[in-house]
C-alpha positions in Angstrom: 49.6 121.9 79.3 49.1 125.4 80.8 50.4 125.8 84.3 47.3 126.1 86.5 49.0 128.9 88.5 49.4 131.0 85.3 45.9 130.2 84.2 44.4 131.3 87.5 46.3 134.6 87.3 45.3 135.3 83.7 41.6 134.6 84.4 41.3 136.6 87.6 43.8 139.5 87.6 43.5 142.8 85.8 45.9 142.5 82.9 48.4 145.3 83.6 51.5 143.2 83.5 52.9 141.2 80.5 54.4 138.4 82.6 56.9 135.9 81.5 55.6 132.3 81.7 57.4 131.1 84.8 56.0 130.5 88.3 58.5 131.3 91.0 58.4 129.3 94.1 61.3 130.1 96.4 64.7 131.8 96.5 68.1 131.5 98.2 70.9 134.0 98.0 71.3 135.1 94.4 69.0 132.5 93.0 65.2 132.0 92.4 63.6 128.6 91.7 60.3 127.9 89.9 57.7 125.4 90.6 59.4 122.9 88.4 62.7 123.3 90.3 64.5 125.2 87.6 67.2 127.6 88.9 67.5 131.3 87.8 70.4 133.6 88.6 68.6 136.9 89.5 70.1 140.1 88.2 66.8 142.0 88.7 66.3 141.6 92.5 62.5 142.3 92.2 63.4 145.5 90.5 66.2 146.5 92.9 64.2 145.5 96.0 66.0 142.4 97.4 69.3 144.0 98.3 70.1 141.2 100.7 69.0 138.5 98.2 66.6 135.8 99.1 66.2 133.7 102.3 68.3 135.9 104.6 67.8 133.9 107.8 68.5 136.8 110.2 65.9 139.0 108.6 63.4 136.2 108.3 63.7 135.4 112.0 63.2 139.0 113.0 60.1 139.2 110.8 58.7 135.9 112.2 59.3 137.1 115.8 57.5 140.4 115.0 54.5 138.6 113.4 54.1 136.6 116.6 54.0 139.8 118.6 52.2 142.4 116.5 51.8 143.1 112.7 49.7 146.2 112.7 48.4 149.0 114.9 46.9 152.4 114.2 49.2 155.4 113.9 47.1 156.9 116.6 49.5 155.0 119.0 53.2 154.4 119.3 54.7 151.0 118.9 58.1 149.6 119.7 60.0 149.7 116.4 58.7 152.8 114.6 60.8 155.4 116.4 63.9 153.2 116.2 63.4 152.5 112.5 62.9 156.2 111.8 66.0 157.2 113.8 68.2 154.7 111.8 66.7 155.7 108.5 67.3 159.4 109.2 70.9 158.6 110.2 71.8 156.7 107.1 70.0 159.0 104.7 71.3 162.2 106.2 67.8 163.6 106.9 66.0 164.7 110.1 62.4 163.7 109.9 60.8 160.7 108.1 57.3 159.5 107.2 56.7 155.8 106.4 54.6 154.8 103.4 53.8 151.5 101.8 55.6 152.1 98.5 57.9 154.3 96.4 54.9 155.8 94.6 53.4 156.8 98.0 56.7 158.2 99.1 56.8 160.5 96.0 53.2 161.5 96.5 54.0 162.5 100.1 57.1 164.5 99.0 55.0 166.5 96.5 52.4 167.3 99.1 55.2 168.2 101.6 56.7 170.6 99.0 53.4 172.3 98.4 52.6 172.5 102.1 56.0 174.2 102.6 55.1 176.9 100.0 51.6 177.3 101.5 52.9 177.7 105.0 55.5 180.3 103.9 52.8 182.1 101.9 55.1 182.2 98.8 52.3 181.5 96.2 54.5 178.8 94.7 52.9 175.5 93.5 54.7 174.4 90.3 57.1 171.5 90.0 60.0 171.0 87.6 60.6 167.4 86.8 62.9 165.7 84.3 62.3 164.1 80.9 62.8 160.3 81.0 62.0 160.2 84.7 59.8 157.8 86.5 58.3 158.5 89.9 55.3 156.1 90.1 51.8 155.4 89.0 49.5 157.4 91.3 48.1 160.7 89.9 50.7 163.0 91.5 53.6 160.7 90.8 52.6 160.0 87.2 52.2 163.7 86.7 55.9 164.3 87.3 57.0 161.3 85.3 58.7 162.3 82.1 57.1 159.9 79.6 54.0 160.9 77.6 52.9 157.3 77.4 52.6 157.1 81.2 50.6 160.3 81.4 48.4 160.6 78.3 45.9 157.8 79.1 45.0 159.5 82.4 45.0 163.1 81.3 44.3 165.7 82.5 46.9 165.0 85.2 48.2 167.3 88.0 48.6 170.8 86.6 51.7 173.0 87.3 54.4 170.5 86.1 57.1 171.4 83.6 59.7 169.1 82.2 63.4 169.9 81.8 66.1 167.9 80.0 68.1 165.7 82.4 71.7 166.9 82.8 70.9 170.2 80.9 71.0 172.9 83.6 70.1 175.6 81.1 66.8 173.8 80.4 66.0 173.8 84.1 66.9 177.5 84.5 64.6 178.4 81.6 61.6 176.8 83.5 62.2 178.4 86.9 59.7 181.1 87.9 58.2 182.7 90.9 55.7 179.9 90.9 58.2 177.0 91.2 58.0 175.2 94.6 60.2 172.2 94.0 62.5 170.4 91.5 62.3 166.6 91.6 64.9 164.3 90.0 66.5 160.9 90.3 70.2 161.1 90.8 70.4 157.9 88.6 67.3 157.4 86.4 66.1 153.8 86.4 63.0 153.1 84.3 64.0 155.9 82.0 67.1 154.1 80.7 69.8 154.2 83.4 71.0 157.8 83.1 73.4 159.1 85.7 73.3 162.8 86.8 76.5 164.7 86.3 78.2 166.4 89.3 77.6 169.8 87.6 73.9 169.1 87.2 73.4 168.1 90.8 75.4 171.1 92.1 73.5 173.4 89.7 70.1 172.2 90.8 71.1 172.7 94.5 72.2 176.3 93.7 69.0 177.1 91.8 67.0 175.9 94.8 69.1 177.8 97.3 68.9 181.0 95.4 65.1 180.8 95.0 63.8 179.1 98.2 62.9 176.1 96.0 63.0 172.6 97.4 65.2 169.9 95.9 63.6 166.4 96.0 65.7 163.4 95.2 63.9 160.2 94.3 66.1 157.4 95.5 63.5 154.7 95.4 65.6 152.6 93.1 69.1 154.1 93.3 69.2 154.3 97.1 70.4 151.9 99.8 74.0 151.3 98.7 73.2 150.5 95.1 75.5 153.2 93.7 78.3 152.8 96.2 77.1 155.2 99.0 74.1 154.5 101.2 72.1 157.0 99.2 73.1 158.3 95.7 73.1 162.0 96.7 75.9 161.3 99.2 78.2 160.3 96.3 77.7 163.8 94.8 77.9 165.6 98.2 74.8 167.5 97.2 72.2 167.2 99.9 68.5 167.5 98.9 65.7 169.0 101.1 63.5 165.9 100.7 64.5 162.3 99.7 62.1 159.5 98.8 63.0 155.8 99.2 61.4 152.3 99.2 62.4 149.0 97.6 65.6 147.9 99.3 64.8 149.5 102.7 62.5 146.6 103.4 64.1 143.8 101.2 60.7 142.7 100.0 58.4 143.9 102.8 56.2 146.6 101.3 57.6 149.8 102.8 58.6 153.2 101.6 59.4 156.5 103.1 60.0 160.2 102.5 62.4 162.1 104.7 63.2 165.8 105.0 65.5 168.3 106.8 64.4 169.9 110.0 64.1 173.2 108.0 61.5 171.8 105.7 59.7 169.9 108.4 59.2 173.2 110.4 57.1 174.6 107.6 55.7 171.5 106.0 53.2 168.7 106.9 51.1 169.2 110.1 48.7 166.9 111.9 45.8 166.0 109.6 47.8 166.9 106.4 48.9 163.4 105.5 48.5 159.8 106.6 48.9 156.1 105.7 46.8 153.4 107.4 49.6 150.7 107.1 52.5 153.1 106.9 55.2 152.4 109.4 53.4 149.5 111.0 55.4 147.1 113.3 56.2 144.6 110.7 57.5 147.2 108.1 59.5 149.0 110.7 61.1 145.8 112.0 62.1 145.1 108.4 63.7 148.6 107.9 65.5 148.4 111.3 66.9 144.9 110.6 67.9 145.6 107.0 69.9 148.7 108.0 71.6 146.7 110.8 72.6 144.0 108.4 73.7 146.5 105.7 76.1 148.2 108.1 77.4 145.1 109.9 78.1 143.3 106.6 79.5 146.5 105.1 77.2 146.3 102.0 78.4 149.7 100.8 82.0 148.5 100.9 81.1 145.3 99.1 79.3 147.2 96.3 82.4 149.3 95.8 84.5 146.2 95.7 82.5 144.2 93.2 80.9 147.0 91.0 84.1 147.7 89.0 84.2 144.0 88.0 80.6 144.2 86.8 81.4 147.5 84.9 84.5 145.8 83.3 82.6 142.7 82.2 79.7 144.8 80.7 82.2 147.1 78.9 83.8 143.9 77.4 80.4 143.0 75.9 80.2 146.5 74.3 83.6 145.8 72.7 82.9 142.2 71.7 79.3 142.2 70.5 77.9 144.4 67.7 74.4 144.3 69.2 75.6 145.9 72.4 76.2 149.6 71.7 76.7 151.3 75.1 77.0 150.7 78.9 75.8 153.3 81.4 75.1 153.5 85.1 77.0 153.3 88.3 77.7 150.8 91.0 75.3 147.9 90.9 72.7 149.8 88.8 73.8 149.4 85.2 72.4 149.2 81.7 73.3 148.0 78.3 71.9 149.6 75.2 71.0 147.1 72.5 70.5 147.3 68.8 68.2 144.2 68.9 64.9 144.0 70.7 65.5 143.8 74.5 62.3 141.7 75.0 63.7 138.9 72.8 67.0 138.9 74.7 65.2 138.8 78.0 63.1 135.8 76.9 66.2 134.0 75.7 68.0 134.9 79.0 65.1 133.3 81.0 65.5 130.2 79.0 69.2 130.2 79.9 68.3 130.6 83.6 69.0 134.3 83.9 66.6 137.0 85.1 67.2 140.6 83.8 64.8 143.4 83.1 64.3 146.1 80.6 64.4 149.9 80.9 63.3 152.6 78.5 65.2 152.9 75.2 65.9 149.2 74.5 68.1 149.0 77.6 68.9 145.8 79.6 68.9 146.8 83.2 71.1 145.1 85.8 70.1 145.6 89.4 71.2 142.4 91.2 71.0 141.7 94.9 73.8 143.6 96.5 75.4 140.4 97.8 76.5 139.5 94.3 80.0 138.2 93.8 82.4 138.1 90.9 81.5 134.4 90.3 77.9 135.4 89.8 78.8 138.2 87.4 80.9 135.7 85.3 77.9 133.3 85.3 75.6 136.1 84.3 77.9 137.1 81.4 78.0 133.6 80.1 74.3 133.2 80.1 73.7 136.7 78.6 76.1 136.0 75.7 74.1 133.0 74.7 70.9 135.0 75.0 72.3 137.9 72.8 73.6 135.5 70.2 70.3 133.5 70.1 67.9 136.4 70.1 
């Protein structure tokens, strides 16, 4: 018998997701539960969204209290939590000015506009972007235009003009594309959708120097790799290479739809002005309450420290799979954002893992992606490895 929840979705939604046939009902900590009561250990976290896991009572109570007060108001007015959330987000991200959006895609869209506005204000004549192959920045026209996969762009061509693609971690390929028309270079310090590729120290420092030498802006997309996932609050901090603009979303709201792009004071001085940009729901009271409370919990519970404590154990256990199983050829990543390259179809392994009660997701290049809630413990990693081994053997 077809689950009526699945049937309703299949009959009424536009088919842009190939969903697995489970209907999730509720969650607690590291686990999700379907409508039949089956338990799933979650190593996907809503694609790196639920950093605090599920059912965090402190966050839930803060959101409930805000709902009773005020969910939304126009950005024509101030409200209680917007400035506080912005101050805290600037502090932990190392930036000076922030704009709240509803998603990571919108954050990247805003960053691209901010870079072009900077060039326009300074009358440089620059308008081109350099992006990276294997990158992913979102689904809107601007964001997809700087996404380094032909399959994402081709169905919607012609996309935004003035975008060139360099090879990730190949500084010479970036230098070859720089011209007097380049206004910004956009990259993920740790590529997610593109297959879990970590930038090298040399590459990050080289991009920063190119930008400094040519008055080009460096944009770091930290939508997925930000908020403690790599062992620093934001990934750029682990390199000590500060961007001009940073984009974020996902874990900053732990499931409440909120994103942001932030910039240095230098960029803000020449960038977006009143009337240049907006977002009806961006930075509303509910979203800002989520951001403020999430940051408070992250810092009080020392989530960064916890990631640095538990991530080596995850790395070790994944490396053991590479050594033990012929179908696992490589591990890559950093912190609690890791990937395993497989020689057998990842989709089949994921289906088997779901049957075993484990949720993992795929990245480009037949890669299994591991982005668990940041509250994960060694016992959860051991449990995951046990379930994954069964899935790898059975697929």
